[in-house]
N, C-alpha and C positions, 0 to 999 in steps of 0.2 A: 221229503226224500229228494236227494240230489243225485241225479244220474249224470255221469261224466263220460264223455266220448273217450275211446281208446286213444293212446298217444299217436297211433297211425292216422286215425281219422282227424285228430286235431291238427295234423300237418296239412290236411286238405283244405282248399279254399272253396267257398261256395261257387257253384257253376255260374260262369259269366252268362250262359244262355238263360238261366233263371233270372239273373239280375236284369238283363235286357227285357225279358218277358214282363217283369214287374214294372219297368219303366213304360213299356208299351201299354200295359193295362191302365196305368195312371193317366197316360195321354188319352186313351180311349174314354176313360171316365170323365175327362175334361171336354169331351166332344170332338176331339181331334181324330181325323181319319188317318190311320197309320198304314203305310205300305211296308210290310214286313219282309226285309231282305236279310234276316239274321240267321235263322236256322236252315241248314241244308236239307230240308225235307221236301222231296219232289211234289210239285203241284199237279204234275201230269198223271193221268190214270194208268193203271197197269193194262196190258193188252186184254182185249175182250175174251179171247180164248183161254187166258189164264184165269180170269174171274169165273168163267163157265166151269172150268175144271175144279176150282175151289168150291163152287156152289154144289156141283155134282157130288163130290165126296163128303161135303159137310152135311148133306141131306141124309146120308146113311148113318144111322145112330151106332152102327157097329164100329165106326172109325173114331170113337171118342176115348179110347183107352190110351195108355202110355205107349209111346213109340220107343223110348229109351235111347235110341240113337238114329242115325240116318238110315233110311231104307236102302236096299241095294240099288233100286232104280235111280235114287238120287245120286249116289256115288258114281254110277255109270253115266248119268247125265252131266255131272261135273267133268268127268273124263272126256266125254264127247265135246263139251263146250270148249275145253282147253285145246283139243285137237283142231277143232274147226276155226277158232278165233286166233290162237297163238301158235299153232303148229307144234304143240307140246304133248308128249305122251305122258299121261298120268295113270298110274295103276289105281283103279277104282277101289280095290280092297285094301291097299297098303298106304296109299299116298293121298287120301282124302279123308277129312274129318269134318262132319257137319257141325255147325254152330247156330246158336240162337242169335244170329246177327254177328257180323265181324267184330263189333265193339265188345260183345260178350267174350269172344275168344281172346281179343287183345287184352281185355281186363283181367282174364284169368291166367294168361300165359306166364306173366312174371311170377305169380305165386307158385305155379307149377315148376318153374325153371330156376328162379333166382333164390339164393340164400342171403340172409342178412350180411351186408358188407360187400356183396358182389356189385361191380359197376355195370351200368347199362348206358350205352351211348344213345342219346335221344336227339332228334332234330329240334333246332331252335331257330325259327318258330316250328311248332309241331302240334298235332291234335292233342287236346288235353288228356285223353285217356292214356297216352304213352307215359306221361309223367306220373299220373295218379296211380297207375297199375304198379309201377316200380316202387312208389312210396308205400303203398299198402303191403307189398311183398317184403319191405325192409331193405330193399336194394339201395344203391347209391347212384344218383343221377349224374351223368356227365353230359351237359348240353353241348351239342356240336352246332356251331353257327352256320346258318344258311343265309348267305349274303347275295345281294343283287349282282355285285361285281364278279362273283364266282358262279353266276347263273343258278344260284340257289342250290348248288351242290356242295356237300361237305368236303373240306380239305382234310382227308384222312391222315396225311403225313404230319399234320400239325398236332395230332393227339399225342401227349407225352407217353413214353414207353412205360413208365411206372403205373399209368392209368390202364394201359392195354394189358399189362400183366395180370390185372385183377378184373378185367372186363369179361363178362360171360355172354353178353347179348348186345346187338345194336339194332335200332329200328330205323327203317327208311320208308318213304312213301312217294312214289312217282307214277302217275301224276299226284301231286301233293295236295295236302290240306293243312293249313290255309294257303301256303305258298303253292301256286298252281303250275310249277315248273315240271318239265319232263327230263328224264335221264336217258342217255343213249346206251347202246350196247357196250361201248368202250368203257363207260363208267361202271357198269355192272360187272364187267370182267375184272376191273381193278378191285371192286368190292369183294369178289369171290377170292381173289388172290390174297387180299388183306385179311379176310376171315380165316383162310387156311393157315396163314402165317401166325395168327394170334389166337387161334382156336376160339373163335367167336361165332355164335349163332346169329345169322342174319334174318331179321323179321321184316318182310316187305308188305306194307299195306297197299293193296291194289284196288281199293274200293271204287275208284273212278276210272277203271280200265276201259270202259266203253264210251267215255265222254272226252274224246281227243279230237281236236279240230284242225282245220286247214291242211288236211292230208298229212299230218305228222305221223310217223310210224308208231304202231301200237306194239309195245315191247313188254312182254311178261318177263319178270326176273327169272322165272323157271325155264324160259327159252334159251338161256345162256348156259353153255356147257359148264358143269361143275356146281350149278346153283343148288341142286338137290342135296349135294354133299354137305353144304354149309347152311342151308336156309329153308325157310317156309314162306308161303305167300297167302295173305288173307284176301278174300273177296266176299262180295255180298250181292244179294238181289235187290237191295234197297234202292240204289240209284240206277242200276242197270235196267231193272224191269219195274221200277216204281212200286215196290212191295215193302216199303220202309216199315209199315206197321205190322207186317206179318212176322218180322224178326226171324229171318232165315239167311244164313251165310255159310261159309266154309273156309277151310284152310287146306292148302295142298303143299306137298314137298317132302322134306326129310322125314322118313318113317319113324325114326327114333323120337324126334321131337313131337310128332303127332301122337305117338303112343303115350308119351308122358302127359301131354295135355288131355288126351282122351281119358286117361286114368283119373286125373283130377276132376274132369267134368262128370264122370260116372258117379261121383259122390255128391254132386250138387244139382243136377237137373235130370229130367225124365224125358228129354227129347222134344222135338218140334212136332206140333199137331199134324197128324197124318194128312189131312186134306191140304195143308200148306205145303207139305213135302211134294205131294202129287202135282200141285199147281206149279211148284218150282221146277219139277221135271219137265212139264210142258213148256215152260219158258226157256229153259236151258237147251232144249232140243228142237226149238222152233226154227223158222227160216231166217230169223234175225232182221226182218224188215223193219220192225220197230226201232231197232238200234240205230239204223241209218237215219230214220225220220227224227229221232230224238237229237242226234248230233246236229242236224240241220236246224232244228228248233232252238237249241241252246246257242248255236253260233249266231242265229238271227237275234236272239235276246241280248247276247253279249255285244254285238255290233250296235244294236239299238241304244243300249245304255251308254256305251262308250261314246257314241256320236253325240248324245245329249249332254254328257259330262264335258266333252270337249268344247261345246258351245259355251259352257259356263266358265271355261278357262282351266278346268281341272283335267290335266293330262294323266290318264291312267294307262298302265301297261296292259297290253293285249294278252289275255290268258290263252295259252295254247291248249288248255284242257280243264276239266272239272266243271262244276256248276257255280264257280265263284270268280270274282275279280279280287285280286290282292292289290289294293290301291294305296299308294303313298299319299298321305294326307297333305293339305296345304300347310305352309309354315305357320308357326305361332300357336299351335295346338299340341296337346298330348293326344294319344289315341282315344283315351276315355273321354276327355273333354269334348273332342270332336264328335264321337259316336253318340254320347248322351245328349249333347246340344242338338244334334241332328234329329233325334227322336222328339225332344221337347219342343223344338221350334219349327221343324219341317215335317214332322210326322213320317220320317223314314228311319227304319230300324236296321242297323248294321252291327257287326261285332268288332270291338276295338282289338287291334292287333296284339297288344301286350298280353291279352288273355291267352295267347298261344306261346308265350315265352318272351324273354328279355329282348330278343332281336326283332320281335314284332312291333315294338314301339315305333310310332311314326307311320303306321299302316292301319287300315281297316279291311275287314273281309266283307264283301258284298255278295249275297247269294242271288242267283238268277232264277228265283223260284216264283216269279210272277209273270203273267203274260206281257208281251212287248209293250202294249199300250200303258200298262201300269208302270213299267220301267221307264217309259218316256215321261210319265207324270212324275215319277221319282226324280228323274234328272232335272225337270223343270223346277221342282221344289228345292232341290239342292242348289240350283242356280240362284234362286231368290235368297236362300239362306246365305250363300257365299257373298252375295252383294251386300246384304244387311249386316252380316256378322264377320266379314273378313277382317283378319288381324294384321 
């Protein structure tokens, strides 16, 4: 029997994260100690009070049934969080939709919104699910270049009118992944005007909303007047509260868009485990002491790694946000050559930039998901690697 993937699945490539994981496993099998800076999975623990809440509700066997959707307390907690953190009023009944992680929502949105042949503007470089979701939906991708000389912001006026006439949705992410840039309020105002003129739904991925450094302003797209008219914003508890494995997130904003996505989701899932929802409520309504401590920890890690890399002669741009460095690699390598050689010869795992799009070539993404001492060790290994294998 020969089972063949659908034409849509055939268009997808194997996950770069799995490819790097396979190389890591091979290196470990050879006895090499590998410092894994590839996947953006937090190594820090969730707050103790959140774990206690999860344990309390998990111990009650009455809580093991389907939830079907977000409980009212969760929606109210999201509304509270947005008011406290971003000074945004969110209607908990109409402007919040719970997700099984923000990736889940991003993956399903295109299928819920896009018809075959509809264009979607996606950032290049951009997180892989943006492109994959559009491909699965049968939409047409239009990559919008994010370049260093433009502060990694898209030049919207460069997009041809004939593309815009057939565009239904555009995806943005600030703070970004893999590009760690920030957008200011002026840029978001231009996006809103652009979306209104061309009747385009704006999808803002805000998963790194709480990992912003050096006292840069924290700007939710929803805080800009007119945003709810044209857009929605995804967020998650994975990075904010270190609950990545619990798979819980949400999307806020335009009521009509949320209703469409909610209708689609009602056909394919049965809601998030009740104890996880209760733990999320506790996190979202806390005093947010953890968030300040996390920012300080990641800033320290960033500065530690950058100082070590600078000693090796590798000048890396300072990330203003997220748990990553977006690092331009030394001359003489492709992104994959450099990343794969780094695993095999130095025991340091990073993600090649071209995995995030054509404009990612010449970069690697480095995740700050190890303690500072391991990051110092990684920098020392990279120094030895560059001395021996410099081209």
